[in-house]
N, C-alpha and C positions, 0 to 999 in steps of 0.2 A: 599505502594509499589503496582505496578501493572505490568502485563505482556502484552506486545503488540505483535500482530501478523500482521506484515506488511512487505512486501519485496520491496526493491528498484527495480524499473522497473515494478512493478505490477500496473495494472489499477484498481482503486477502484472507485466504484460508490457510491456517498454519497447522501442521501436524504436531504432535507432542515432541517429536525429535527436533523440530525447528526452534523450540523454545529452550531457554536456560533452565526453567523448572519444568521438566518433562512430565512430572506427576500432575501438573495442572491440566494435562490433556490437550486435545485439539481445540481450535477456536476459529471462528470467522470474525474478522475485525474490520470495521469501517474506519479507515485511517484518517485521523485529523491532525497528526503531527509526527515528526521523526526527529529523534535526538541522537547524536553520537555519544558513545560511552567513553569517558576519559579513563576510568579505572576498570577497564573490562577484564574478564577472566583471562588468564594466560592461555596461549596457544590458539585462541580464537578471536575473531573480530565480531563485535556485537553492536546493535543499535536498539534504542528504545522505540517501539511503535506505540503511539498514543491513539486512542480512538474509542469507539463504541462497539461492544460485543453484539453480534447479530445471532439471534437464535435460529434453531432449525426451521422454525416457521417463518423466518424472514423479519421478525419483529426486533426492534432495537432493545438492547439490554443495558447493562451497567457500563460505565466508563472504565477503561482499563489502560494500564501501561504494561507492555509485554517486552521482555528482553529477547530479541530474535537474532539468530545467526545471520551475518552479512551475506554469507554464501547463498542463503535462501532468497535474498533480494538482489543478487548480483545481475549484471547485464546478460550473462549467458544462461540464466535459468528463468523459467516462467514463474510469475507470481500469482497465477490464477489456478 
């Protein structure tokens, strides 16, 4: 069991290392949904963050679903 700290409507900045597909690079995401992963990769706990990508200029971009490490969103780490 794990505890998540993410709010809908929050903008979360994720580094490449926070993502399952690190090659997709860093991203800022305006969160509109969170889903637990039933068939997650072994040795890690993951969640899907759903939302809208935010560009460097602050403008809204494409919709996205990003697989993120739970440790990135846990109670003892900052999500900002």
